[in-house]
C-alpha positions as CSV (number, residue, x, y, z in Angstrom):
1,M,-27.8,-62.3,321.3
2,S,-27.3,-59.6,318.7
3,N,-24.5,-59.3,316.2
4,D,-23.1,-56.2,318.1
5,S,-22.7,-58.1,321.3
6,R,-20.9,-61.0,319.5
7,E,-18.5,-58.6,317.9
8,S,-17.7,-56.8,321.2
9,A,-17.2,-60.1,323.0
10,A,-14.8,-61.3,320.3
11,S,-12.7,-58.2,320.4
12,E,-12.3,-58.3,324.3
13,P,-9.5,-60.5,325.7
14,E,-10.5,-63.6,327.7
15,L,-10.5,-63.2,331.4
16,F,-9.2,-66.6,332.2
17,S,-6.8,-67.5,329.5
18,I,-4.4,-70.3,330.1
19,Q,-0.8,-69.6,329.3
20,P,1.8,-72.3,328.8
21,A,4.3,-72.7,331.5
22,D,7.6,-71.0,331.0
23,A,10.4,-73.2,332.2
24,S,12.8,-70.3,332.6
25,H,10.8,-68.8,335.5
26,T,10.5,-72.1,337.4
27,P,12.5,-71.9,340.6
28,R,15.0,-74.7,341.1
29,P,16.5,-75.5,344.5
30,E,20.2,-75.1,344.7
31,I,22.2,-77.9,346.1
32,R,25.4,-76.6,347.5
33,S,27.3,-79.8,348.6
34,E,27.3,-83.5,348.8
35,A,26.1,-83.2,352.4
36,D,22.9,-81.6,351.2
37,L,22.4,-84.6,348.9
38,A,23.1,-87.0,351.7
39,A,20.6,-85.3,353.9
40,I,17.9,-85.4,351.2
41,R,18.6,-89.1,350.6
42,A,18.4,-89.8,354.3
43,A,15.1,-87.9,354.7
44,L,13.6,-89.9,351.8
45,Q,14.5,-93.3,353.3
46,P,11.5,-95.3,354.7
47,I,11.3,-95.4,358.5
48,R,10.7,-99.2,358.5
49,S,11.7,-101.7,355.9
50,D,9.2,-104.2,354.7
51,D,11.3,-107.0,356.2
52,E,10.6,-105.8,359.7
53,R,6.9,-106.1,359.1
54,R,7.0,-109.7,358.0
55,F,6.7,-112.7,360.2
56,T,9.2,-115.5,360.0
57,L,8.4,-119.1,360.5
58,M,10.9,-119.3,363.3
59,G,9.4,-116.3,365.1
60,L,5.9,-117.8,364.9
61,F,7.1,-121.1,366.2
62,A,8.9,-119.3,369.1
63,L,5.7,-117.5,369.8
64,M,3.6,-120.7,369.9
65,T,6.2,-122.3,372.2
66,F,6.0,-119.2,374.5
67,A,2.2,-119.5,374.7
68,S,2.5,-123.3,375.3
69,V,4.9,-122.8,378.2
70,V,2.8,-120.0,379.7
71,F,-0.3,-122.3,379.6
72,A,1.7,-125.2,381.0
73,L,3.0,-123.2,383.9
74,G,-0.5,-121.8,384.4
75,S,-1.9,-125.3,384.9
76,Y,0.2,-125.7,388.1
77,L,-1.1,-122.4,389.6
78,P,-4.5,-121.6,391.1
79,P,-6.6,-119.7,388.5
80,A,-6.6,-116.4,390.4
81,I,-2.8,-116.4,390.9
82,F,-2.3,-117.3,387.2
83,A,-4.5,-114.4,386.1
84,G,-2.6,-112.0,388.4
85,V,0.8,-113.2,387.1
86,T,-0.2,-112.9,383.5
87,G,-1.8,-109.5,384.1
88,L,1.4,-108.3,385.7
89,A,3.4,-109.7,382.8
90,T,1.1,-108.0,380.3
91,L,1.5,-104.7,382.1
92,V,5.3,-105.0,382.1
93,G,5.3,-106.0,378.5
94,M,3.2,-103.0,377.5
95,V,5.7,-100.7,379.3
96,V,8.7,-102.3,377.6
97,L,7.0,-102.1,374.1
98,S,6.3,-98.5,374.6
99,L,9.9,-97.8,375.5
100,L,11.3,-99.6,372.4
101,N,11.6,-97.7,369.2
102,G,9.8,-99.8,366.5
103,P,10.0,-103.4,368.0
104,P,9.6,-106.3,365.5
105,M,6.1,-107.3,364.6
106,V,6.5,-110.8,366.1
107,I,7.2,-109.2,369.5
108,Q,4.1,-107.0,369.2
109,L,2.1,-110.1,368.3
110,G,3.6,-111.9,371.3
111,W,2.3,-109.1,373.6
112,W,-1.2,-109.3,372.0
113,M,-1.1,-113.1,372.6
114,L,-0.1,-112.5,376.2
115,L,-3.0,-110.1,376.5
116,A,-5.4,-112.8,375.1
117,I,-4.0,-115.4,377.6
118,Y,-4.6,-112.9,380.4
119,L,-8.2,-112.3,379.4
120,A,-8.7,-116.1,379.1
121,A,-7.1,-116.5,382.6
122,I,-9.5,-113.9,384.0
123,G,-12.5,-115.8,382.5
124,W,-11.1,-119.1,383.9
125,A,-10.6,-117.5,387.4
126,V,-14.1,-116.0,387.4
127,R,-15.7,-119.3,386.2
128,G,-13.5,-121.3,388.4
């Protein structure tokens, strides 16, 4: 590169110069009332709290008791009837869970356990 081209490049302004931000031109939202602040706070609240996602020992014991009772009642029924009853209960449980708005996690786990019992009952009925 010759000296002439260096001098002309130095005299021209840079194409992509970075300018510092000017705080006076930054738009700021105007909050007109306390109702606006309350609406903003409500929008920023989490949909679910962390406590609803946790399992309690009492809830898990109740779930195990439920599964034990279902298996105990199933031992008195023929395998095909037991599979049909648990299938119907699983279907009704799925509809109820879809209608609820954010059911607790232990109830959702209970439905999954009922589905597992249903699948085991189907295997028992087919093998049977």
